[in-house]
N, C-alpha and C positions, 0 to 999 in steps of 0.2 A: 785349654784344660777341660776335662770331662764335665766338671760342674758348670763352667761357662757355656759349653755347648748345650747342656740340658736347659739352662736358664734361657738361652736364646731361642731354643725350640718352643718353650712355653710362651715367651714374648711374642714370637711370630704367630703362634696359634691364637693368641689374644688379638693380634693385629688382623688376622684373618676374620675373626668374629666381628671386629670393628668395621672391616670392609663391608660385611653384610648389613650391619646397622646403618652405615652411611648410605648404602644404596637403597635399602628397604627399611624405612623408619617403622618402629613398632607401632601398630595401630591399637587404639583403645577398644574396649568391648562395645562402646557406643557407636563405633564406625561400622558401616556395612562391610561384610566380609569381601564384597566385590570391589572395594575401594582400590583404585589404581595406586601402586607405590610411586612416590615422587623422589626424584634425585635431589639429595641435599648437597653432597659433595662426593668426590671419589678419590681414591689413592692412585697416583700415577707412578709412584716408585717407593720402595722401602730400602733404606741404606742403614745397615747395622740394625739398630732398634728405632730409627727415626723415619717417620713418614713424610713424603712429599705429596701434598694434596693438589688437586686440580686448581683449587682457589689460590694456592701458593704459586703455582706455575703461571696462572693468569695474571696475578699481581706483578710477578717478576717480568713478564712480557711487557706489561704497561710501563713499568719502570725503565725497561730497556729502551722503549720508544721515547719516553720522556727525556732520558739522559742523552740519547742521540740528538734529539731536537735541541736540548740545551747546549750541546757541544757544537751544533751547527752542521753535523754530518748527515748525509743522506742515508736512508735505509734501503739497501739494494737487495737484501735477502727476501725470499717469499715467506709466507706464513709457516709452512712446514719447516723450512730451514731455521727460522727464528725460534720456533718451538723447540726444535732439536738442540740448538745451541744453548738456549736458556735452561732446558732440562739437564743437559750435560753439565752446565755450570753449577746447577743446584746439587747434582749428585756429587760432583767433586768437592763442593763446599761441605756437604755432609760427611764425606770421607775424611777431609782435613780435620773437621771438628771432632769426629770420632777418634782420630789419632791423637789430637791435642788433649782430649779429655782422658784418654788412656795414659798419657804421659803427665797427667796432673797439671796441665797448663790452664791458667784461669785468665779471664778478662775482667777488668774493673768497669763496673756500671757507670761510674762518674766519667771515665774517659769516653765511653760510648756516647753518653748524653751530651758532652761538650762537642763531640764530632757532629752529632745530629743537629744541634743548635746552630753550629757554624754553617753547615750545609744548607739549612733552611734559610738562613740569612742571605747566603749567596744567591739562592733561587729567588728570594723576594726582590733583591737588587736587580737580578736579570729580568724578571717579569714586571718590575716597576712598583709593585705593592703586594701586600699579603693577600688582598682581595683578588688581584689578578692571578696570583699563584693558585689560590683556592679554585677559581673558575677553571683554570687549566687542568687541575687535578680532577675536578668534577667531570670534565669531558672524558677523562680516562677512567671514570668509574671509581674514584677514590676521594676520600675526605683528607684534610690536612693531617688528621690524627692517623689515618691509615698510612699515609706517606711517611710520617714520623716513625711509625712502628716498623715499616719495611726498611727504612734507612737504618734504624737501630739493628735490625737483623743483618743487613748488608755489612755495616761497619763491624759488627761482632765477628762475622765470617772473615773479614779482612784482617782483623787483629789476630784471630786464630792462625790465619795463613802466614802472617808475618812471623808470629811466634814459632810456628812449625819450621818455616824456612830458616830462621836464625838458629834453631836448635839442631835440625837434621840435614839441612841442605847446604847452607853457607859454609860450614866447616870443611866440606868436600871440595870447595871451589878454590882454585889457585890460578892466578894470571901471571905468566912469566914475562919479563921485560922484552925478550926477543919476539914473543907473540904480538905484543903491541906494535913493535917496529915493523914486523912482517905485515900486519894488517894495514898499517899506514902506507907502506910501499905498494901493496897489492890493490889498494882501493883509492888510488889518487883521484880518480874521476868522481868518487863519492865524498871526498873530503870537503866539508862546507867552506864557504867563504864568509868573511865577516860581513854583517848586514849593512845595507845602505843606511846612511844617515840623512835625515831630512830636516831642514829648517822650515817650520810650518807657521802659517797664520790661519785663524779660523773665524767663522761666523757661527754662533750658536743661537738658534731660536728655541727657547725652552718650551716643553710641553707643560702647560700650566692648567691647574684645575679651575673650574668656574668660580665665580664670586660666591655663589650659593654654597658650594662645597667648602670654600674657605670659611664662610660664616658658621657653618655647622661645626667645623673643627674648632673654631675659636670658642664656641659655646661649651664644647666638651673640655677644652683646656681650662677655661675659666672655672668650671665646676671642680675639676681636679685641683687646681691651685687653691681654690677656696677651702677645700677639705684639708690640704696640706698646711695652709696658713692657720687653720683651726687646731692644728696639732695632731691630725690623724696620722697613723703609722703609714710610712711610704709604701711598704709592701701591700698593706690592705688597700690603699688607694690604687696601686697598680693592678691588683687583682680585680678591682671593681671597674676601672676605666680603661686600662691599657688595651690597645689593639695589637700589640706585638705578640709573637709566638711564645714569649716567655712570661706572659701575663699570669698564668696559673702558678708560676713559681715566685710570685711577688715581684715580677719584673727583673729578676736576677739574670744578668748576662754572664757574669763571671769575670775572670782575670783578662785584662787587655794590656798589651804592651805598646810602647810608643810606635806609632806608624800603622797600627792594626785597625784603627777606626777608619771608616770609609770617607769621613768628612773632616777636613782639616780644622774648620771652625769648631765643630763639635769636640774634636780632640783637644783643641786649645782650651776650651771651657772646662773639660774634664780635668786637665792638668792643673787648673787654677783652684779647684774645689778642695776643701779639707775633708777629712773623714767625717761622715755624717751629714755633710752639706748636700743640698740638691740645687740644681741650676734653675734659672728662669727658662721658659720655653725656648727651644732652639729649633729654627726652621732649617731643614735639609731637603735634598731632592726626594727623600723617601716620605717625609712628613714632619711632624712636630714631636720633639723629644724633651722630656724633663728627666735629667740624669742625676743620679745620686752616687757618691763615692762611698762604698761600704768599707773598704780597707785599702791600705797602701803598703807595699813591700818592695824589695829589690826586684822581684819578678814582674811587677807592674801594679795596676790598680784594679781592684775588684769593684765593678759598678752594677747598678740596677737602673732601669729606666721605665718611665711611663710614656708610651708611644701612641700617637694618633696618626693614622694613615690619611694622606691627602690623595683621595682617589681621582684618577683622571679617566675621562671617557674617550671613546673613539672620536667623538666630535672635537675634543680638545686636541687630539693628535692631528686631525685633519686641518684644524685652524693653524697649528704650527707649521704643517707642511705647506699650506698656502702661502704663509708669510715667507718661508724659506724659498719657495719657488719664485716669489716676487723679487727677493734679493738676488737669486741666481740669474734671473732675466736682466737685472741691472748690470750684473758683472759681465755677462756675455755680450751685452750691448756696449761695453767699453768703459764703464765707470770704474774708478780705482777701488781695489779691494779694501784698502785702508779706510776710504771714505764710507763705503757701505757698512763695513764692520763697526766703525765708530758710531754710526747712526742707528743700526738695528740689532747688533749682537747683544745677546743676553749674558755673555761672559764678561763681567765688568772689568776684570783684570786685563784681559787681552784687548778688549774694546778700546781702552784708553791708549793702547799702543798700536792702534790700527789693525787689531786682530792678531798681532805677533804673539806666538806661543813659546817658541824656543826650538832647540834642536833635539831630535829623538832618533833612536835606532828603530828601523822599521819593525823589527821583531818584538820590540817592547810595546807596540801599539796593539789594540784589540784586533782579533781576527777580522772583524767587520771593517775596521779602518785600514788594516793591511791590504785587504782585497781592493778597496777603493783607491788606495795610493800606489799599489804595486807597479803600475805602468805609467804613472804620472811623472813628468819631467819638470825641470825648473820653469816656473812661470805658469804652470797649468793648474786648473782648479778642478775639484771633484764636483759631481752632481750632488744634490742634497742627500744626506745619509740619515735615515730615521733610526733613533735609538730610544730606549725607555726614558732617558733624560731629556732628549730634545732632538732637533734636526740640525746636523752639522754640515757646513761647507768648508773645505780646506783649500788653501793655496800653498803650493810647494814653492817656497821662496828660494831654496837651494837644495840640491841633491848631490851627495857624494857617494860614489860606488865603493863596494867592498873589495877585499882581497882574499886569497886563499890562506888559510891558517897554516902555520908552521907545525912541525911535529911536536915541539915542546908545548905549543898552545893547545893542541888537541889530545895530548898524551893521556891525560886523566879521563877525558871523555871516551876515548877508545877503550881504556881500561874498564870503565863502567859498562860500556856496550858489550865487551867480551864477557864480562862477569854476568850480565843479564842473559846473554845467549846461553852460557853454560848453565846458569841457574834454571832457565826455562827447560833445558834438556834434562837436567837432573830432577827437576820437579815433576816432569812428565813421567820419568821412570819411577819416582817415589809414589805418585798417584796410582800408577799401574800396580805397584806392589801392594798398595792399600786395597785395590780391587780384589786381590787374592786373599787378603787378611779378613776383610769384612764382607758380610752378606749384602748382596744387591739384588733387588727384584724389580725390574721395569715392567709395568703393567700394560704398556702399549697405548 
């Protein structure tokens, strides 16, 4: 519409002025007129009425690296390729958001916040502690709050994308039955086989903090307990003492369903608490938790926690590795796995059974364990595997090979794969149409 075009021209003129201000900050009269202008930030692209700043691009590139490291995948692209890929992704996100807003699509802040909290918790578990995660972020030039903000932006973009796909893309996608059968028959060499199953025994040498670190945490826990026993509000105590990422929210974690908590003992204690009750301190691999049940419903239990991190050092890790190496040397020297496991393993349940864990599908194990066990046969052991929890040694007690799936077994998987391929093609067309609808200016 003419009015919209006029408004956009005015907005772009304003953006042009802002470019000048970002590059050349206004100097006060007290400054010498010869003062050199300093670069504050710069605009790398404008999409519709939204700017993409160099600082935005830099942070997204760091997030790209961090996510690849978390996923365990190598970064093969060079700096220029990474920059181009990330910038293109930012432009497409801005286009999607512009289209979503034009269609009056909204995203709920609470949903985004829950997603951010969940992702942070996953990373804390991956790196071993909140402190370890913060150190990793600092190396990438970010604070934990910076990362939370960027995650919120990413998740918002993803929600907009899903909403746009559901409204404008998915209704155009149709998968016919004969397409599924044709794909199955034409791609026999690509049809997966059922995964191998392995009966495993393990030896776990935990990575444990020093006695000094334990005593320091015990003192903090005692102070928090004292305040709670004196009748202090749980949320207030959490804000004062908790070291968890949700401390500023009074320790609120939100709704959890059965099976969602990472520690079975912690989950058992949570299910035994009544509304308003808090637990005694609970020790897990992450630290010490005091948990409160805020509400109970059919959907699950709303909980809060006061959390104290048990920091481990590189020295603690090296000590566990030394103990695991000693156990490994005993095994390759011929000692029975069950004997060594019962004597040194820190997994109390399996240690009582000579290390026996049970039977697992290979694909259900973590990528790190899959790699170590991929080529191991019955009777073979792995070398020590270091994880944030501890150092593992596995014995393959029995291994059963898989088989190729039948058409009926993979029918729905093929349907989803075809749907994804068609969706990707249609989404690319849609994004191209958005490039024609909305203003884009790449600054180079």
